[in-house]
C-alpha positions as CSV (number, residue, x, y, z in Angstrom):
1,X,-1.6,3.7,-37.7
2,X,-3.3,7.1,-36.0
3,X,-1.9,9.2,-33.2
4,X,-3.9,7.6,-30.7
5,X,-2.9,3.9,-31.7
6,X,0.4,4.9,-31.6
7,X,0.6,6.8,-28.4
8,X,-1.4,3.4,-27.1
9,X,1.3,1.4,-28.5
10,X,4.4,3.4,-26.9
11,X,2.6,3.1,-23.6
12,X,2.3,-0.6,-23.5
13,X,5.7,-1.4,-25.1
14,X,7.0,0.5,-21.9
15,X,4.6,-0.8,-19.2
16,X,5.7,-1.2,-16.1
17,X,4.6,-4.2,-14.6
18,X,5.6,-3.6,-10.6
19,X,5.8,-6.6,-8.4
20,X,6.3,-5.5,-5.0
21,X,9.0,-7.3,-2.1
22,X,7.4,-9.5,-0.5
23,X,9.2,-10.5,2.9
24,X,10.4,-8.9,5.9
25,X,13.8,-8.7,7.1
26,X,16.1,-5.9,6.8
27,X,18.2,-7.3,4.5
28,X,15.3,-8.5,1.9
29,X,14.3,-4.8,1.7
30,X,17.6,-3.8,0.6
31,X,17.3,-6.1,-2.2
32,X,14.3,-4.0,-3.6
33,X,16.9,-1.8,-5.0
34,X,18.7,-4.2,-6.9
35,X,14.9,-5.7,-8.1
36,X,13.7,-2.6,-8.9
37,X,16.3,-2.3,-11.7
38,X,14.5,-5.8,-13.2
39,X,11.7,-3.4,-13.7
40,X,13.3,-1.9,-16.7
41,X,15.0,-5.5,-17.8
42,X,14.0,-9.2,-16.8
43,X,10.5,-8.2,-15.0
44,X,9.3,-5.5,-17.6
45,X,8.0,-7.9,-20.5
46,X,6.7,-6.8,-23.6
47,X,3.0,-8.3,-23.4
48,X,4.0,-9.5,-27.1
49,X,6.7,-11.5,-25.8
50,X,4.1,-14.3,-24.5
51,X,2.9,-14.6,-28.4
52,X,6.7,-15.3,-29.6
53,X,8.3,-18.7,-30.2
54,X,10.6,-19.9,-27.3
55,X,13.6,-19.3,-29.3
56,X,12.8,-15.7,-30.1
57,X,12.7,-15.5,-26.7
58,X,16.0,-16.8,-25.1
59,X,17.4,-15.1,-28.1
60,X,16.8,-11.2,-26.1
61,X,19.3,-10.1,-24.1
62,X,17.7,-6.9,-21.6
63,X,20.7,-5.5,-19.4
64,X,19.8,-2.4,-17.0
65,X,21.9,-0.7,-14.5
66,X,20.9,1.5,-11.6
67,X,21.0,3.7,-8.9
68,X,19.1,4.3,-6.1
69,X,18.4,5.1,-2.4
70,X,16.9,3.4,0.2
71,X,15.3,3.8,3.6
72,X,14.3,0.8,5.8
73,X,13.9,-0.5,9.6
74,X,17.3,-1.9,11.1
75,X,15.9,-4.8,11.4
76,X,12.1,-6.2,11.3
77,X,10.0,-4.6,14.1
78,X,12.7,-1.9,14.7
79,X,11.7,1.9,15.7
80,X,15.4,2.8,14.0
81,X,15.6,3.1,10.4
82,X,18.8,3.8,8.1
83,X,19.2,5.1,4.5
84,X,21.6,3.3,1.9
85,X,22.4,4.7,-1.6
86,X,23.3,1.8,-3.4
87,X,24.3,0.9,-7.5
88,X,22.3,-2.4,-9.0
89,X,23.0,-4.2,-12.3
90,X,20.8,-7.2,-13.6
91,X,20.9,-9.0,-16.8
92,X,18.1,-10.7,-18.6
93,X,18.1,-13.2,-21.1
94,X,14.9,-14.6,-22.8
95,X,13.6,-16.3,-19.8
96,X,16.3,-15.8,-17.4
97,X,17.5,-13.4,-15.1
98,X,20.2,-12.2,-13.1
99,X,19.9,-9.7,-10.0
100,X,16.8,-10.3,-8.5
101,X,12.9,-10.2,-9.4
102,X,10.7,-8.1,-7.1
103,X,8.5,-10.7,-5.1
104,X,10.3,-13.8,-5.6
105,X,11.7,-13.4,-2.2
106,X,15.4,-13.5,-3.6
107,X,17.4,-10.1,-2.9
108,X,20.6,-10.9,-5.6
109,X,20.5,-14.1,-7.8
110,X,19.3,-16.0,-10.4
111,X,16.3,-17.3,-12.1
112,X,13.9,-18.1,-14.7
113,X,10.1,-18.0,-15.8
114,X,9.4,-21.7,-16.3
115,X,5.5,-20.7,-18.0
116,X,4.6,-17.0,-19.6
117,X,1.5,-16.0,-21.3
118,X,0.3,-12.6,-22.1
119,X,-1.3,-12.3,-18.5
120,X,0.6,-15.2,-16.4
121,X,4.1,-15.6,-15.6
122,X,5.3,-18.3,-13.4
123,X,8.9,-19.0,-12.5
124,X,11.6,-19.7,-9.9
125,X,14.6,-18.5,-8.6
126,X,17.5,-19.2,-6.1
127,X,19.3,-16.2,-4.5
128,X,21.2,-14.7,-1.1
129,X,21.1,-12.0,1.0
130,X,22.8,-8.3,0.8
131,X,23.7,-8.6,4.3
132,X,22.5,-9.9,7.5
133,X,19.1,-9.7,8.3
134,X,20.0,-8.6,11.6
135,X,23.1,-8.0,13.9
136,X,23.2,-7.7,17.5
137,X,24.6,-4.1,17.3
138,X,20.8,-3.0,16.1
139,X,19.5,-2.5,19.1
140,X,20.3,-2.5,23.0
141,X,18.0,-5.5,23.7
142,X,20.2,-7.5,21.1
143,X,23.0,-7.1,22.7
144,X,24.9,-10.1,23.7
145,X,22.7,-12.4,21.0
146,X,25.0,-12.8,18.2
147,X,23.7,-11.7,14.8
148,X,21.0,-13.2,12.3
149,X,23.3,-14.5,9.7
150,X,22.8,-14.1,5.7
151,X,21.3,-17.4,4.1
152,X,20.6,-18.4,0.8
153,X,16.9,-18.8,-0.2
154,X,15.1,-20.5,-3.3
155,X,11.6,-19.3,-4.4
156,X,8.3,-19.8,-6.7
157,X,6.8,-17.2,-8.3
158,X,3.2,-16.5,-10.6
159,X,2.0,-13.4,-11.5
160,X,-1.2,-12.6,-13.3
161,X,-2.0,-9.1,-15.1
162,X,-5.1,-8.2,-16.6
163,X,-5.4,-4.9,-18.1
164,X,-4.8,-2.8,-14.5
165,X,-5.2,-5.2,-12.8
166,X,-2.4,-7.2,-11.1
167,X,-2.3,-10.2,-8.4
168,X,1.3,-11.5,-7.1
169,X,2.2,-14.6,-5.0
170,X,5.3,-16.4,-3.8
171,X,6.6,-18.8,-1.7
172,X,10.4,-18.6,-0.2
173,X,12.2,-20.9,2.0
174,X,15.3,-20.8,3.3
175,X,17.9,-23.7,1.6
176,X,21.0,-22.2,3.4
177,X,20.4,-24.2,6.8
178,X,20.3,-21.0,8.8
179,X,16.7,-22.1,10.2
180,X,15.7,-18.9,8.8
181,X,12.1,-20.6,7.7
182,X,9.7,-20.0,5.0
183,X,7.5,-16.9,4.0
184,X,4.7,-16.7,1.7
185,X,3.1,-13.8,0.4
186,X,0.1,-12.4,-1.8
187,X,-0.5,-8.6,-3.2
188,X,-2.7,-7.4,-5.4
189,X,-2.0,-3.7,-7.1
190,X,-4.2,-1.7,-9.5
191,X,-1.9,0.7,-12.3
192,X,-3.2,3.7,-14.1
193,X,-1.5,5.2,-16.8
194,X,-2.6,9.9,-16.5
195,X,0.2,10.1,-18.9
196,X,1.7,7.9,-21.9
197,X,4.8,7.1,-19.9
198,X,3.7,7.1,-16.6
199,X,2.0,4.5,-14.4
200,X,1.2,4.8,-11.3
201,X,0.4,1.9,-8.7
202,X,-1.1,0.8,-5.4
203,X,-2.1,-2.3,-3.6
204,X,-2.1,-3.9,-0.5
205,X,-0.1,-7.5,0.5
206,X,-0.3,-9.7,3.4
207,X,2.6,-11.6,4.2
208,X,2.5,-15.2,6.2
209,X,5.5,-17.0,7.8
210,X,6.1,-20.1,9.2
211,X,7.0,-20.6,12.8
212,X,11.2,-21.3,12.2
213,X,11.5,-17.8,10.3
214,X,9.3,-16.1,12.8
215,X,11.0,-17.8,15.8
216,X,14.3,-17.0,14.6
217,X,13.6,-13.0,14.2
218,X,11.1,-12.2,16.7
219,X,11.3,-15.1,19.0
220,X,13.2,-15.0,22.3
221,X,15.1,-18.0,23.4
222,X,16.0,-19.0,27.3
223,X,19.7,-18.2,26.8
224,X,19.0,-15.0,25.1
225,X,16.0,-14.2,27.6
226,X,19.2,-14.6,30.9
227,X,21.2,-12.1,28.6
228,X,18.5,-9.6,28.2
229,X,17.1,-10.2,31.8
230,X,13.2,-11.0,29.8
231,X,11.0,-13.8,29.9
232,X,11.5,-15.9,26.9
233,X,8.9,-15.7,23.9
234,X,7.8,-18.4,21.8
235,X,6.1,-17.6,18.9
236,X,3.5,-19.7,16.3
237,X,3.5,-19.5,11.9
238,X,1.1,-17.4,10.7
239,X,0.0,-14.0,9.2
240,X,3.4,-11.6,10.0
241,X,3.0,-8.2,7.9
242,X,-0.4,-6.5,6.3
243,X,1.6,-3.7,3.8
244,X,-0.1,-1.1,1.7
245,X,2.4,0.3,-0.9
246,X,2.4,3.1,-3.7
247,X,4.5,3.9,-6.6
248,X,5.2,5.8,-9.7
249,X,7.4,5.2,-12.7
250,X,8.2,7.7,-15.3
251,X,10.0,6.5,-18.6
252,X,12.0,9.7,-19.1
253,X,13.4,8.8,-22.5
254,X,13.6,5.7,-24.3
255,X,16.4,4.1,-21.9
256,X,16.3,5.9,-18.3
257,X,13.7,5.4,-16.1
258,X,13.1,7.2,-13.0
259,X,10.8,5.3,-9.7
260,X,9.4,6.1,-6.2
261,X,7.7,3.6,-3.6
262,X,6.9,3.8,-0.6
263,X,5.5,0.7,1.6
264,X,3.7,1.3,4.7
265,X,3.1,-1.8,7.1
266,X,2.1,-3.0,10.5
267,X,3.5,-6.2,11.8
268,X,0.8,-8.7,13.1
269,X,-0.1,-11.5,15.7
270,X,3.4,-12.6,17.7
271,X,5.5,-10.8,15.6
272,X,3.9,-7.4,17.0
273,X,3.7,-8.8,20.6
274,X,7.7,-9.6,20.7
275,X,9.7,-8.2,23.3
276,X,12.3,-7.7,20.2
277,X,9.5,-5.3,18.4
278,X,10.3,-1.8,19.1
279,X,8.1,-0.2,16.8
280,X,5.2,-2.3,14.6
281,X,4.5,-0.2,12.1
282,X,7.3,-0.8,9.3
283,X,8.0,1.9,6.7
284,X,10.2,1.4,3.2
285,X,10.7,4.7,0.8
286,X,13.0,3.6,-2.0
287,X,13.7,6.0,-5.0
288,X,15.6,4.8,-8.0
289,X,17.4,6.0,-11.8
290,X,18.2,3.1,-14.1
291,X,19.0,3.0,-17.7
292,X,17.9,-0.1,-19.9
293,X,20.1,-0.8,-23.2
C-alpha cells in the first residue's frame, strides 16, 4: 500500500459523520452535548461495518466519555442565553446505543439501528430530556405560568450519505403524556477533509412542528393571558425554524477527538410572531472533547 492509500484509509476509518440536532427547546440543545459523544461512538460508523455480518456488528463495543461547553437560549424564542459545562457518556454495542444520537430527537436514552448499509442508516430511539424545556423564571412574561415539564420522546430517524454529501431526517413525538407534540426535521450537510484528521461540515436544516408542540411553547392560553395582561395567542402547525450550522471535528490522537459547532437559526411563522418570543434569532455554540475507547 502506498502512502496516499494509507492516508486515505486512515481518514476513512476515523471519518466523522456529524448529524445535527433537529429540535428546538433549550433542553434539547443541552442534549447535544450528550449526542456529540456518539460522534465517536455509535454515530461514527466505519463504512466497512455495513459489509460485515450481523453477528460481527453485534459483537462490537464502542465507548466514549466527554466534556464540553454549550451556549443556548434559555427557552425557544428567548433573547437570553446561558452556558453550561457538562459531562457526557455514551455506549454503543453493535446496532444498539445508549446516551443519545444527533438528530434522533432524543437527548438521552436508548436506541437501535434497524437497517445499515454503506450509505444508508435507519433507526429508532426512546429518550428523555436533560432538564425542563422552559421555566416560569426564565422571563418576566412567563411568571405565574408554571414550567413546561420534562417528557419522554420516541423517534425514528434516517440518514443517507454519499461521498461528501449527507441527508438526515427524523420525526420525534411526545410519548410521556405531557402534550408536547411532534417535530420533524430535514437537514443537509456537506463535508470536506482539508487534513486527513480534520472534518469541516456545513449545511441547512428545516424544522416542522405540529400545533400541539407550537401551542405548548409559543401559544398563550386565556389563563396565561390574564396573568400576563396580554392577549391570548393561538398557533398552527408549520415550519418552526430554519437553521444553518457549521462544524469542525479533529481527531487529535487515535482516541481523543476535539470539536466545535455553531448553529444560527431563525424562528418562522406563528413561533416568530408569538408574544413569548423575545428574539427570533436562535444561536447555539458548542465545544467538546471526547475520548473513545
